[in-house]
ZAMARGU-4260 file (C-alpha; in steps of 0.2 Angstrom, whole numbers, plus 5000, padded with zeros to 4 digits):
<rodrens>
0) 4990/4969/5004 | 4978/4980/4988 | 4981/4964/4978 | 4976/4952/4992 | 4962/4960/4996
5) 4956/4962/4977 | 4958/4943/4976 | 4947/4939/4992 | 4933/4951/4983 | 4936/4942/4966
10) 4933/4926/4975 | 4914/4932/4979 | 4910/4934/4962 | 4911/4911/4960 | 4894/4911/4972
15) 4886/4928/4964 | 4890/4924/4945 | 4882/4905/4948 | 4866/4912/4958 | 4850/4917/4947
20) 4845/4934/4943 | 4834/4943/4957 | 4816/4937/4954 | 4802/4950/4952 | 4788/4952/4964
25) 4774/4965/4961 | 4758/4970/4971 | 4743/4978/4961 | 4727/4986/4967 | 4712/4988/4956
30) 4695/4996/4958 | 4686/4996/4943 | 4669/5004/4951 | 4679/5018/4959 | 4690/5032/4951
35) 4673/5039/4941 | 4676/5021/4931 | 4659/5015/4923 | 4652/4998/4928 | 4654/4984/4918
40) 4639/4975/4912 | 4625/4976/4923 | 4635/4971/4937 | 4646/4977/4951 | 4665/4971/4950
45) 4665/4958/4963 | 4682/4951/4961 | 4697/4953/4971 | 4704/4968/4970 | 4722/4966/4974
50) 4735/4955/4963 | 4751/4947/4965 | 4765/4943/4953 | 4780/4934/4954 | 4791/4932/4939
55) 4809/4921/4938 | 4820/4923/4925 | 4832/4906/4922 | 4846/4907/4911 | 4850/4892/4900
60) 4856/4879/4911 | 4875/4881/4905 | 4876/4898/4906 | 4877/4899/4924 | 4889/4886/4924
65) 4901/4896/4913 | 4898/4912/4921 | 4904/4904/4938 | 4917/4895/4929 | 4927/4911/4921
70) 4924/4920/4938 | 4933/4905/4947 | 4948/4906/4934 | 4948/4925/4935 | 4951/4922/4955
75) 4964/4910/4951 | 4973/4924/4939 | 4971/4936/4953 | 4979/4924/4966 | 4994/4923/4953
80) 4997/4939/4950 | 4998/4943/4969 | 5011/4928/4971 | 5021/4937/4957 | 5020/4953/4967
85) 5025/4944/4983 | 5040/4935/4974 | 5045/4951/4966 | 5046/4961/4981 | 5055/4948/4990
90) 5068/4949/4976 | 5067/4967/4978 | 5071/4968/4996 | 5085/4954/4995 | 5094/4965/4980
95) 5092/4980/4990 | 5099/4972/5005 | 5116/4964/4993 | 5117/4981/4988 | 5117/4988/5006
100) 5130/4975/5011 | 5141/4980/4996 | 5141/4999/5000 | 5143/4992/5018 | 5157/4982/5013
105) 5164/4997/5001 | 5164/5011/5015 | 5175/4997/5027 | 5187/4994/5011 | 5190/5012/5008
110) 5191/5017/5027 | 5204/5004/5027 | 5213/5010/5014 | 5214/5028/5018 | 5221/5023/5036
115) 5235/5015/5027 | 5236/5031/5016 | 5237/5043/5032 | 5252/5032/5037 | 5260/5035/5019
120) 5255/5053/5020 | 5264/5053/5038 | 5280/5045/5032 | 5281/5055/5014 | 5277/5072/5026
125) 5292/5066/5037 | 5303/5063/5023 | 5299/5078/5013 | 5303/5089/5031 | 5322/5081/5027
130) 5323/5082/5009 | 5321/5064/5006 | 5306/5065/4996 | 5299/5077/4982 | 5286/5089/4984
135) 5275/5082/4969 | 5275/5065/4980 | 5266/5074/4995 | 5253/5082/4982 | 5249/5065/4974
140) 5247/5057/4990 | 5234/5073/4995 | 5225/5071/4980 | 5224/5054/4982 | 5218/5056/5001
145) 5205/5069/4994 | 5198/5056/4980 | 5195/5043/4994 | 5185/5056/5004 | 5174/5059/4990
150) 5171/5043/4985 | 5167/5039/5005 | 5154/5053/5005 | 5147/5048/4989 | 5146/5029/4997
155) 5138/5035/5013 | 5124/5044/5002 | 5121/5028/4991 | 5119/5020/5007 | 5107/5030/5015
160) 5095/5031/5001 | 5096/5012/5000 | 5092/5012/5018 | 5078/5022/5014 | 5072/5009/4999
165) 5071/4994/5012 | 5063/5005/5025 | 5048/5007/5012 | 5047/4990/5005 | 5048/4982/5023
170) 5037/4996/5034 | 5051/4996/5045 | 5057/5014/5052 | 5073/5021/5044 | 5080/5022/5062
175) 5075/5004/5066 | 5087/4997/5052 | 5103/4994/5062 | 5118/4984/5061 | 5128/4978/5047
180) 5122/4970/5030 | 5131/4953/5029 | 5132/4944/5012 | 5130/4926/5012 | 5141/4912/5007
185) 5141/4911/4988 | 5145/4893/4980 | 5148/4887/4963 | 5132/4883/4956 | 5129/4865/4949
190) 5127/4863/4931 | 5108/4859/4928 | 5101/4855/4911 | 5094/4873/4905 | 5079/4863/4898
195) 5075/4856/4917 | 5076/4875/4923 | 5063/4880/4910 | 5053/4866/4913 | 5052/4873/4934
200) 5048/4890/4927 | 5035/4886/4916 | 5027/4876/4929 | 5029/4886/4946 | 5030/4906/4938
205) 5016/4915/4944 | 5015/4926/4928 | 5015/4912/4916 | 5002/4902/4928 | 4992/4920/4926
210) 4994/4922/4907 | 4988/4903/4907 | 4972/4907/4918 | 4970/4922/4908 | 4968/4910/4892
215) 4957/4899/4900 | 4945/4913/4905 | 4946/4917/4886 | 4941/4901/4880 | 4925/4901/4893
220) 4920/4917/4887 | 4920/4913/4870 | 4908/4897/4873 | 4898/4910/4885 | 4897/4920/4869
225) 4891/4906/4858 | 4877/4903/4869 | 4869/4920/4867 | 4863/4914/4853 | 4851/4901/4866
230) 4834/4906/4874 | 4833/4908/4893 | 4817/4903/4902 | 4804/4914/4911 | 4794/4908/4924
235) 4778/4918/4929 | 4764/4916/4944 | 4750/4927/4948 | 4737/4926/4961 | 4722/4938/4961
240) 4706/4946/4954 | 4697/4943/4938 | 4681/4951/4933 | 4665/4945/4943 | 4676/4929/4947
245) 4685/4926/4963 | 4702/4927/4965 | 4713/4912/4956 | 4730/4908/4954 | 4738/4907/4939
250) 4756/4903/4928 | 4765/4903/4914 | 4782/4897/4907 | 4789/4907/4893 | 4806/4910/4882
255) 4817/4925/4882 | 4824/4924/4863 | 4836/4933/4854 | 4832/4942/4839 | 4842/4953/4834
260) 4858/4943/4830 | 4868/4955/4818 | 4867/4969/4833 | 4872/4960/4847 | 4874/4942/4847
265) 4887/4940/4833 | 4897/4954/4839 | 4899/4948/4854 | 4906/4929/4847 | 4917/4939/4838
270) 4925/4950/4852 | 4926/4935/4863 | 4934/4925/4846 | 4948/4939/4846 | 4950/4941/4863
275) 4955/4922/4866 | 4968/4923/4851 | 4975/4941/4858 | 4977/4932/4875 | 4983/4918/4866
280) 4997/4928/4859 | 5001/4936/4876 | 5004/4919/4883 | 5018/4915/4872 | 5025/4931/4872
285) 5026/4929/4893 | 5035/4912/4889 | 5045/4917/4877 | 5051/4932/4890 | 5052/4920/4904
290) 5064/4908/4894 | 5076/4923/4888 | 5076/4931/4906 | 5083/4913/4911 | 5094/4911/4900
295) 5102/4930/4902 | 5101/4925/4921 | 5110/4908/4920 | 5123/4918/4909 | 5126/4931/4922
300) 5127/4920/4936 | 5141/4909/4928 | 5151/4925/4923 | 5151/4932/4940 | 5157/4920/4947
305) 5171/4917/4937 | 5176/4935/4940 | 5172/4935/4958 | 5185/4918/4958 | 5197/4926/4948
310) 5199/4943/4957 | 5197/4934/4975 | 5210/4921/4971 | 5222/4930/4959 | 5221/4949/4957
315) 5218/4953/4975 | 5232/4944/4984 | 5243/4949/4968 | 5239/4967/4971 | 5240/4966/4990
320) 5259/4958/4988 | 5261/4971/4977 | 5257/4986/4986 | 5268/4978/5002 | 5283/4976/4991
325) 5282/4996/4986 | 5278/5002/5003 | 5294/4993/5007 | 5304/5000/4993 | 5296/5018/4997
330) 5299/5017/5013 | 5320/5015/5007 | 5317/5028/4994 | 5319/5016/4981 | 5304/5020/4971
335) 5294/5034/4968 | 5277/5038/4976 | 5268/5038/4960 | 5272/5019/4956 | 5267/5015/4975
340) 5249/5026/4972 | 5247/5015/4955 | 5251/4998/4966 | 5238/5007/4978 | 5225/5010/4965
345) 5226/4992/4959 | 5223/4986/4976 | 5208/4997/4980 | 5202/4993/4962 | 5205/4974/4966
350) 5196/4973/4982 | 5180/4983/4978 | 5177/4973/4960 | 5179/4958/4971 | 5162/4964/4982
355) 5155/4971/4966 | 5156/4952/4957 | 5151/4944/4972 | 5136/4955/4974 | 5131/4953/4955
360) 5131/4935/4957 | 5118/4935/4971 | 5107/4947/4964 | 5106/4937/4947 | 5103/4921/4959
365) 5089/4929/4967 | 5081/4935/4951 | 5083/4918/4945 | 5074/4912/4960 | 5059/4923/4957
370) 5059/4917/4937 | 5056/4900/4945 | 5043/4906/4956 | 5052/4902/4974 | 5054/4913/4988
375) 5065/4903/5000 | 5084/4903/4998 | 5091/4895/4981 | 5095/4876/4982 | 5113/4877/4977
380) 5113/4858/4974 | 5102/4860/4958 | 5105/4876/4951
</rodrens>
């Protein structure tokens, strides 16, 4: 909202900068016979004792055009900065939401696994009571239960922190943020030439467009500085007294000419030239940064999708099947609690990793979307 209001205020400069400077209007009163003044010649002063003057400074014609153009470009720059912040805010909210969904899924996984471990704990306690299980089996399962409880406490704290951040970003009160976060369906992104993605970003990325505006502004400022050598026009009109003569109307047109070039005009021209070169380097730096970021996002999107698919389709079913096998063997006393817990850890790790890879895929996709200057959901048919 701050940036939007600032942009609205800068828009007014377009009109302000193309307008003429305020004219100077003066009123004078003269009494040559009064105030203990001597008489002029042998006659009393018979002219008007009142004088009015009007003076208007008219800058060199193109100066007003350039100032207005600079104001217009700076307004465009401010709009792009506002859009950049809007895109960034949306991406942040989406990423926080994805993290919230990840934490809630992790909490659900830990709770589910804790329930399973409780059943194993009860079975182990019963077996130990009749001498069919070792004391170390009971201790190992209890330690794992404690570890899961601590992990659950940590996840709940992180979830509350994410909810606070979402409340702060959205303006929605914390107690109003209810329900469960749900991750959107993810699909493999169709390959599109990297060059085309870069072109889209170069065309739509608000920070790049803002950098272009600054470069254009610096070029016009250089032209305006060069015109500091040109004269301005002064238009002067007066009406009023002349000694022994009736009031008369007079006028004049003059030039305001810069004389001290080395003290003002030349340094301003040098400053404008250096600013233009600086904005050119800044723009090139911004372009290379966006290209680098998009390349990184594209690599990460591809990486996390592969990891997610591998974890979801291979490691998770495999670890789940292995755990079921070890549970059966443990119940019949054909394996130890140590081996059972190892298989249990593998399944929990596979579940958490699958969830993590999915969220990282979504976050990098969201960041890529922001780099392309878009807010709406990404079109998975194109990227």
